[in-house]
FIGU-216389 format. One record per residue: residue in three letters; x, y, z of N, C-alpha, C in turn. Coordinates in steps of 0.02 Angstrom, whole numbers, plus 32768, in hexadecimal, padded with zeros to 4 digits. Example, Ala and Ser with C-alpha at 12.3 -4.5 7.8 and 13.67 -1.06 7.14 Angstrom:
# residues 2
ALA82947EE4818682677F1F818682947F5B8186SER82827F90816282AC7FCB816582858002818A
END
This chain:
# residues 98
UNKE009D11C7F4BE031D1597F24E03ED18E7F58UNKE069D1AB7F48E08ED1E57F6EE055D2207F79UNKE04FD2457FACE015D2767FBBE03FD2AC7FE0UNKE034D2E87FDAE042D3297FFEE00AD3468013UNKE015D347804FDFEBD36F8085E001D39D807EUNKDFC3D3DB809CDFD6D428809ADF93D44480D5UNKDFC3D45A810CDF9DD4648144DFAAD4B08137UNKDF7DD4DE8140DF75D522814BDF45D5478194UNKDF82D53781B3DF78D554820ADF5ED5858218UNKDF27D5AD8212DF25D5F7821CDF21D5F2826DUNKDF4AD614828ADF52D63582D9DF7AD60382F3UNKDFA2D5CB82D1DFC4D5AD82EFE019D5D28303UNKE02ED5C38333E06BD5F78355E09AD5BB8344UNKE0EAD5F08339E122D5C6833BE11ED59A8375UNKE120D5BB83A1E128D59583F9E0F5D54C83E8UNKE0BAD55683C7E092D51283C1E09CD4F3838CUNKE0D3D4F28357E0E1D4DB832CE120D4B78358UNKE13FD4D68372E17DD4B383A2E174D47983C8UNKE138D49083FDE12AD45A8417E107D4218405UNKE0EBD43E83C5E0D4D3F383A1E0FCD3C3837AUNKE136D3E98373E162D3B1834BE18CD3928396UNKE18ED3BD83C9E1B1D38D8401E188D34A8404UNKE151D3548410E113D3218415E127D2E683D2UNKE11ED2FD83AEE12AD2D08372E159D2988372UNKE194D2DF838CE1C5D29A839CE1E2D27D83D8UNKE1B6D2988409E1C1D27C842FE202D289845DUNKE221D2CB8462E258D2E28488E267D3268470UNKE290D34A8490E286D3968486E2A9D39C845CUNKE295D3D5842DE2C3D3EB83F8E2A1D3EC83BEUNKE2C3D403838AE291D3FA8347E290D3C48327UNKE269D3AA82F2E265D36F82D0E2B1D37D8294UNKE2C1D34D828FE307D3408272E2F6D3188238UNKE2E5D2D68225E2D8D2B68203E29CD28981FEUNKE28DD25A81BCE253D23981CAE254D20881FEUNKE290D1F7820EE290D1C4825AE272D1E58296UNKE25AD2288290E242D23E82B9E200D23482DFUNKE1CCD232829CE193D21C8299E179D1DD82B2UNKE142D1CC82DFE134D19A82F3E11AD16382CAUNKE10DD183828CE0FAD149825FE125D146820FUNKE131D12281F1E147D11481C0E128D135817AUNKE157D1418147E13FD1628105E14BD1AB8103UNKE178D1D1812AE173D2218122E1A0D21980F1UNKE194D24380B9E1CBD251808DE1E5D287809FUNKE1D0D2C580ABE1E2D31380AEE1BCD32880D2UNKE1D9D35C80F6E1ABD38C8138E1B0D3DB8128UNKE18DD407811CE1B3D4488116E17CD47C813BUNKE198D495815CE165D4D2818FE182D50B8198UNKE14AD5388193E169D58A8184E130D5AC819AUNKE13AD5E381B5E11AD62881D6E0E2D63981A9UNKE0B5D65581B0E090D6788182E073D6B781A4UNKE047D6E58174E03CD71B819CE001D72081CBUNKDFDED6E181CEDFB4D6D58202DFA9D694821BUNKDFFAD66F8218DFFED63D8234E037D611822BUNKE01FD5C8820BE049D59781FEE049D57E81D8UNKE071D56481A3E068D5468163E092D500816FUNKE07CD4C8816EE099D4858170E090D45A8121UNKE0BAD449810BE0B7D41980BBE0E0D3E080CEUNKE0C9D3A980BCE0EBD35D80D9E0D5D330809DUNKE105D325807FE0F8D2DA8049E106D2A58060UNKE0BBD269805CE0CBD22C8078E0D3D2018043UNKE0E4D1B98068E0ECD18D8021E0A0D1738011UNKE061D1788030E021D1748031DFF6D18F8051UNKDFC3D19E8036DF8BD1A58073DF7FD18F8096UNKDF84D14B80ABDF82D10E80E6DFBED1328117UNKDFFFD1328104E01CD145812DE003D1A58148UNKDFEBD1C58124DFDCD1EE813ADFB3D1F48177UNKDF82D1D4816ADF47D1CB8188DF5DD1A481D5UNKDF8AD17981D5DFA9D15F820ADFCED1958236UNKDFF6D1CA8226E003D2028230DFCCD23A8250UNKDF92D2308231DF67D258823BDF4FD24D828CUNKDF3FD1FD8293DF32D1E782CCDF5BD1FE830FUNKDFA1D20C8306DFD2D2328338DFB8D2898335UNKDFCFD2A582FBDFCBD2F6830CDF95D3048311UNKDF4CD2EF8312DF1ED31082FCDF05D334834DUNKDF10D2E5837DDF16D2EC83C1DF3FD32D83E2UNKDF86D32783C1DFABD34A83D7DF97D39483CCUNKDF90D3A98381DF73D3E68384DF37D40983B6UNKDF04D3C883BBDEE1D3E383DADEF1D3F5842BUNKDF16D3DA8451DF1ED3D2847EDF53D4308498UNKDF75D4368456DF99D470844FDF60D4B08435UNKDF2CD49D8435DF07D4C8842ADEECD4E083DAUNKDF07D4BA83B6DF0ED4CB8359DEB6D4998351UNKDE9CD4B78339DE5CD48F832DDE47D49E82DCUNKDE21D45982C4DE18D4618288DE4DD46B8245UNKDE78D43E8261DEBAD43D8235DEACD40981F6UNKDE8CD43081D4DE73D3F7818DDEA1D3FB8153UNKDEC9D3D38147DF01D3D98104DECED3D880CDUNKDF04D3F18092DEE1D3EF8050DF21D3A28039UNKDF02D375800CDF1CD33B7FFCDF26D3347FBFUNKDF66D3277F99DF5FD32C7F50DFA8D2E67F3DUNKDF8BD2CD7F12DFB4D29B7EEEE004D2D17EDBUNKE02BD29F7EDBE062D2BA7EE1E075D2A37E97UNKE09AD2CE7E61E0A1D2C07E24E0FFD2AB7E21UNKE123D2E97E40E16CD2CE7E3FE181D2EB7E87UNKE1A7D2C27EA8E1DBD2EE7EE7E207D2F17ECCUNKE244D31B7EE8E285D3257ED5E29FD33E7F1AUNKE2D0D3217F2FE2F2D32B7F64E33AD3287F56UNKE36ED3427F8AE3ADD35F7F86E3D2D3137FA0
END
């Protein structure tokens, strides 16, 4: 079952987000497609600044795929000084893409 993972990252800066994206992709520059992720199963990724940090909303094919990604992203966030990144996880009812 697909899931949506919502990260509300208080205190995260745009520079930290951009660096985390480069580390996830394993190359300079922004992430551009699900193939940039080090594990399979990503359906969509959206990131935006908030008044006090950063918001990231991912849709994954399964909770297991997201957990595998968590083994990659949590150490990256810790290295960048983003602590306690605890997403809210919801089961997906509908996904619409272009």
